[in-house]
C-alpha positions in Angstrom: 11.0 -97.7 -27.8 11.8 -94.0 -27.9 9.3 -93.5 -30.6 6.7 -95.4 -28.5 7.3 -93.2 -25.5 7.1 -90.0 -27.6 3.9 -91.3 -29.2 2.2 -92.0 -25.9 3.2 -88.5 -24.6 2.0 -86.9 -27.8 -1.4 -88.7 -27.7 -1.8 -89.0 -24.0 -2.5 -92.1 -21.9 -6.1 -91.1 -21.1 -7.3 -91.0 -24.7 -5.6 -94.3 -25.5 -7.3 -96.0 -22.5 -10.6 -94.4 -23.4 -10.5 -95.8 -27.0 -9.6 -99.2 -25.7 -12.5 -99.2 -23.2 -14.9 -98.0 -26.0 -13.9 -100.9 -28.2 -14.2 -103.5 -25.4 -17.6 -102.1 -24.5 -17.8 -103.4 -20.9 -21.3 -104.0 -19.7 -22.7 -102.3 -22.9 -21.6 -98.9 -21.5 -19.0 -98.2 -24.2 -21.2 -95.4 -25.7 -20.5 -93.3 -22.6 -16.8 -93.4 -23.4 -17.8 -92.2 -26.9 -19.3 -89.1 -25.2 -16.1 -88.5 -23.2 -14.0 -88.6 -26.3 -15.9 -85.8 -27.9 -14.3 -83.0 -25.8 -10.9 -84.7 -26.0 -10.9 -84.1 -29.8 -13.1 -81.0 -30.1 -11.3 -78.9 -27.4 -8.0 -79.2 -29.3 -8.5 -76.2 -31.5 -5.2 -76.4 -33.3 -5.8 -80.0 -34.3 -9.3 -79.3 -35.4 -8.2 -76.4 -37.7 -5.7 -78.6 -39.5 -7.9 -81.7 -39.8 -11.4 -80.8 -40.9 -11.9 -82.0 -44.4 -14.6 -83.1 -46.9 -14.8 -86.5 -45.4 -15.6 -85.1 -42.0 -18.3 -82.8 -43.3 -20.0 -85.6 -45.3 -19.9 -87.8 -42.3 -21.3 -85.1 -40.1 -24.1 -84.2 -42.5 -24.9 -87.9 -42.9 -24.9 -88.6 -39.2 -27.1 -85.7 -38.2 -29.7 -86.5 -40.9 -29.7 -90.2 -40.1 -30.0 -89.4 -36.4 -33.0 -87.1 -37.0 -34.8 -89.7 -39.2 -34.0 -92.4 -36.6 -35.7 -90.2 -33.9 -39.0 -90.4 -35.7 -39.1 -94.1 -34.9 -37.6 -93.9 -31.4 -40.2 -95.3 -29.0 -38.3 -95.2 -25.7 -35.4 -93.5 -23.8 -32.9 -96.0 -25.3 -34.0 -95.0 -28.8 -33.5 -91.4 -27.9 -30.1 -92.2 -26.6 -29.1 -93.7 -30.0 -30.2 -90.5 -31.8 -27.2 -88.7 -30.2 -24.9 -91.7 -30.6 -25.7 -91.8 -34.4 -25.3 -88.0 -34.7 -21.9 -87.5 -33.1 -19.9 -90.8 -33.0 -18.9 -91.3 -36.7 -17.5 -87.8 -37.4 -15.8 -87.6 -34.0 -14.1 -91.0 -34.4 -13.0 -90.1 -37.9 -11.2 -87.1 -36.3 -9.9 -89.4 -33.5 -8.4 -91.7 -36.2 -6.4 -88.7 -37.4 -5.5 -87.8 -33.9 -3.9 -91.3 -33.4 -1.6 -90.7 -36.4 -1.0 -87.0 -36.0 2.7 -87.4 -35.1 4.9 -87.4 -38.1 7.6 -89.4 -36.3 5.6 -92.5 -36.9 6.9 -94.8 -39.5 5.0 -97.5 -41.4 5.8 -100.1 -38.8 4.4 -97.9 -36.0 1.2 -97.3 -37.9 0.9 -101.0 -38.7 1.0 -101.9 -35.0 -1.3 -99.1 -34.0 -4.0 -100.2 -36.4 -3.4 -103.9 -35.5 -3.7 -103.2 -31.8 -7.0 -101.2 -32.3 -8.7 -104.0 -34.3 -7.4 -106.7 -31.9 -8.8 -104.9 -28.9 -12.1 -104.6 -30.8 -12.3 -108.4 -31.1 -11.4 -109.4 -27.5 -14.8 -109.3 -25.8 -16.3 -111.5 -28.5 -13.3 -113.9 -28.6 -13.4 -114.4 -24.8 -17.2 -114.8 -24.8 -17.4 -117.3 -27.6 -14.4 -119.3 -26.5 -15.8 -119.6 -23.0 -19.1 -120.9 -24.4 -17.1 -123.4 -26.5 -15.2 -124.6 -23.5 -18.5 -125.2 -21.7 -20.4 -127.0 -24.5 -18.0 -127.7 -27.3 -19.1 -127.6 -31.0 -22.2 -129.7 -30.5 -24.5 -126.8 -29.7 -27.2 -125.6 -32.1 -28.0 -122.4 -30.3 -26.0 -119.7 -32.1 -26.8 -116.9 -29.6 -23.8 -116.4 -27.2 -23.9 -114.6 -23.8 -21.4 -111.7 -23.6 -19.0 -112.5 -20.8 -19.3 -109.0 -19.3 -22.9 -109.3 -18.2 -24.4 -112.5 -19.8 -26.4 -110.4 -22.3 -27.3 -112.7 -25.3 -25.7 -111.7 -28.6 -26.7 -113.2 -32.0 -24.1 -115.1 -34.0 -24.3 -112.4 -36.7 -23.2 -109.6 -34.4 -20.7 -111.7 -32.4 -19.1 -112.8 -35.7 -18.7 -109.2 -36.8 -16.3 -108.5 -34.0 -14.1 -111.4 -35.2 -13.7 -110.0 -38.7 -10.2 -108.7 -38.5 -8.8 -111.7 -36.7 -9.9 -113.8 -39.7 -7.6 -111.6 -41.8 -4.6 -112.7 -39.8 -3.4 -115.3 -42.4 -3.5 -112.6 -45.0 -1.3 -110.3 -42.8 1.1 -113.2 -42.1 1.5 -113.8 -45.8 2.2 -110.1 -46.4 4.8 -109.6 -43.7 7.0 -112.2 -45.4 8.3 -113.5 -42.1 10.0 -110.3 -41.2 8.2 -109.7 -37.9 9.9 -112.6 -36.1 8.8 -115.8 -34.4 7.1 -114.2 -31.4 4.9 -111.9 -33.6 3.9 -114.8 -35.9 3.2 -117.1 -33.0 1.0 -114.7 -31.2 -1.0 -113.8 -34.3 -1.3 -117.5 -35.3 -2.5 -118.4 -31.8 -5.1 -115.6 -31.9 -6.3 -116.8 -35.4 -6.6 -120.4 -34.2 -8.7 -119.4 -31.2 -10.8 -117.1 -33.4 -11.3 -119.9 -36.0 -12.6 -122.1 -33.2 -15.0 -119.3 -32.3 -16.2 -118.9 -35.9 -16.8 -122.6 -36.2 -18.8 -122.5 -33.0 -20.9 -119.7 -34.4 -21.3 -121.4 -37.8 -20.4 -118.1 -39.5 -20.1 -118.6 -43.3 -19.5 -114.9 -43.6 -16.3 -115.0 -41.5 -15.0 -118.0 -43.3 -15.6 -116.2 -46.6 -13.7 -113.1 -45.4 -10.8 -115.4 -44.4 -10.7 -117.0 -47.8 -11.1 -113.8 -49.8 -8.6 -111.7 -47.9 -6.0 -114.6 -48.0 -6.4 -114.8 -51.8 -6.1 -111.0 -52.2 -3.0 -111.0 -50.0 -1.4 -113.7 -52.2 -2.3 -111.7 -55.4 -0.8 -108.5 -53.9 2.4 -110.0 -52.5 3.5 -112.6 -55.0 4.6 -110.1 -57.7 6.5 -108.1 -55.1 8.8 -110.8 -53.8 11.5 -113.1 -55.1 10.9 -116.5 -56.8 12.6 -118.2 -53.8 10.2 -116.6 -51.3 7.2 -117.4 -53.5 8.3 -121.1 -53.7 8.7 -121.3 -49.9 5.4 -119.7 -49.4 3.6 -122.2 -51.7 5.4 -125.1 -50.2 4.3 -124.0 -46.7 0.7 -123.4 -47.8 0.7 -126.8 -49.6 1.9 -128.5 -46.5 -0.9 -127.0 -44.4 -3.5 -128.0 -47.0 -2.1 -131.5 -47.1 -2.1 -131.8 -43.3 -5.7 -130.6 -43.1 -7.0 -132.9 -45.8 -5.3 -135.9 -44.3 -6.1 -135.4 -40.7 -9.5 -133.5 -40.5 -12.8 -135.0 -41.6 -15.3 -132.6 -43.3 -18.2 -135.0 -42.9 -21.2 -132.9 -41.7 -21.8 -135.5 -39.0 -18.7 -134.4 -37.2 -19.2 -132.5 -34.0 -17.0 -129.6 -35.1 -19.4 -129.0 -38.0 -22.6 -129.3 -35.9 -23.7 -125.7 -36.4 -22.8 -125.6 -40.1 -24.7 -128.9 -40.6 -27.8 -127.5 -39.0 -27.6 -124.4 -41.3 -27.0 -126.6 -44.4 -30.3 -128.3 -43.8 -31.9 -125.1 -45.3 -30.7 -126.3 -48.7 -28.4 -125.0 -51.4 -30.8 -122.3 -52.5 -30.3 -120.6 -49.2 -26.6 -120.5 -49.8 -26.8 -119.4 -53.4 -29.0 -116.4 -52.3 -26.7 -115.4 -49.5 -29.2 -116.6 -46.8 -32.1 -114.9 -48.6 -30.2 -111.6 -48.8 -30.4 -111.1 -52.6 -34.2 -111.1 -52.5 -34.1 -108.4 -49.8 -31.6 -106.3 -51.8 -33.9 -106.5 -54.8 -36.9 -105.3 -52.7 -34.8 -102.6 -51.2 -33.6 -101.2 -54.5 -37.2 -101.2 -55.7 -38.2 -99.3 -52.6 -35.6 -96.6 -53.4 -38.0 -95.4 -56.0 -41.3 -96.5 -54.5 -40.6 -95.4 -50.9 -37.7 -93.0 -51.1 -38.3 -91.8 -47.5 -37.8 -95.3 -46.0 -40.1 -98.1 -44.9 -41.0 -100.2 -41.9 -38.6 -103.0 -41.0 -41.6 -105.3 -40.6 -42.2 -105.2 -44.4 -39.5 -107.8 -45.0 -37.0 -107.4 -42.2 -33.5 -106.1 -42.4 -31.9 -105.5 -45.9 -28.6 -107.0 -44.6 -26.6 -104.3 -46.3 -25.1 -101.2 -44.8 -26.4 -98.8 -47.5 -29.8 -100.3 -48.0 -30.6 -100.5 -44.3 -29.7 -96.8 -44.1 -32.1 -96.2 -46.9 -34.8 -98.2 -45.1 -34.4 -96.2 -41.9 -33.7 -92.7 -43.1 -34.5 -92.4 -46.8 -32.6 -91.5 -49.9 -30.7 -88.4 -48.7 -28.5 -90.2 -46.0 -28.3 -93.2 -48.4 -26.7 -91.1 -51.2 -24.4 -89.3 -48.7 -23.2 -92.7 -47.4 -22.7 -93.9 -51.0 -20.7 -90.8 -51.8 -18.6 -91.3 -48.7 -18.0 -95.0 -49.5 -17.0 -94.3 -53.1 -14.7 -91.5 -52.0 -13.2 -93.8 -49.4 -12.4 -96.5 -52.1 -10.7 -93.9 -54.3 -8.7 -92.5 -51.4 -7.6 -96.0 -50.3 -6.3 -96.6 -53.8 -4.3 -93.3 -53.7 -2.9 -94.2 -50.2 -1.7 -97.6 -51.3 -0.1 -96.1 -54.4 1.6 -93.3 -52.4 4.5 -95.6 -51.3 4.2 -98.8 -53.2 7.3 -100.3 -51.5 5.6 -100.2 -48.1 4.3 -103.7 -48.6 3.4 -104.5 -45.0 1.3 -101.4 -44.3 -0.2 -101.3 -47.8 -1.3 -104.9 -47.6 -2.9 -104.2 -44.2 -4.8 -101.3 -45.6 -6.0 -103.3 -48.5 -6.9 -106.4 -46.5 -8.8 -104.5 -43.8 -10.6 -102.3 -46.3 -11.8 -105.4 -48.1 -12.9 -106.9 -44.8 -14.8 -103.8 -43.9 -16.7 -103.6 -47.2 -17.4 -107.3 -47.3 -19.2 -107.1 -44.0 -20.9 -103.9 -45.0 -22.3 -105.8 -48.0 -24.1 -108.5 -46.0 -25.1 -107.2 -42.5 -27.4 -104.6 -41.0 -24.5 -102.5 -39.6 -26.2 -99.5 -38.0 -28.8 -101.5 -36.1 -26.5 -104.4 -35.2 -22.8 -103.6 -35.5 -22.7 -99.8 -35.3 -19.3 -100.0 -33.5 -18.0 -101.7 -36.7 -18.9 -98.6 -38.8 -17.4 -96.4 -36.1 -14.2 -98.4 -36.3 -14.2 -97.9 -40.1 -14.4 -94.1 -39.5 -11.5 -94.3 -37.1 -9.5 -96.5 -39.6 -10.3 -94.1 -42.4 -9.2 -91.1 -40.4 -5.9 -92.9 -39.5 -5.0 -93.8 -43.1 -6.1 -90.3 -44.4 -3.7 -88.7 -41.9 -0.9 -91.1 -42.8 -1.4 -90.0 -46.5 -1.3 -86.3 -45.6 1.8 -86.8 -43.4 3.7 -88.6 -46.3 2.3 -86.7 -49.3 5.4 -84.6 -49.6 
């Protein structure tokens, strides 16, 4: 409790409230909070001097160039607004991630909870919106566009599902904590996962189910060698019991109401699934355009590329594309170094691994900048946080 009080005094209540409001994005005005956070970070000269690094400069250069290229296609005031959002938000939130972990009194548990709270708040608006829709109409609804509960604005299933990404990683986190966090913690997270799973089934999101399965498997692969045979045996008995209960009590017949949305999507046929919903063809065309149209192309040519890096290539050309590729590769290398820094910190290390995989899985299959830009901003904040944790513990 003393650490928490010291932490809040160190960071300040106002910045913490601002970041929560930004992530909740009430009435689609979260970007205004992003502007307010700029002076909070940049006016702290001592902090800035200690925390500017290569990642920040790459992000800043990338963001400015992307924003300038985006301005060429801006046709209205909203488009102009986004120029500045794209330019300043990623590097500022990278610094804010470092700001959240700047205090060296934080131990691995503190950092685990800080990151968990951030991604949970990020999910809340979507969880509430989809669950309210589910309560009104149940699973037997074909329309995958859900109104946001703040203002009723329609949001596509792809975007809404993106906000649920880290809640789908909860089983992986529960596996890695090895039951050490207590009944209340496990119950709260399990309840949140159950509600989120209902939301994912309502949305018919194959991507989110895939993230759940992949992160759970990765968590098992990471944790099993690090714990005793007895713990592993209990873990597999527990997982086996859950699988047995599900197979005996839940029907996976596509005619079931709870699979209505998935059944409608399955009608497209197996080829649609094998090609990632047509994504592989778009990726192939995008790679071809890297050489044929290196300065980008119109979205009307074949739609979104459904890939973070390739959609950046489409909008702004090869320079921001390569800067983002460099930043991404550098991030993966740094994540590996961070996890290896203190290999006995199983809980925090597994959280970093699981969330990093979830980030990159969604980056691979969705048009992030033009649909889920806040998701990329959250990655910048996450990256700043774990980089600062690494620096604080390097010695």
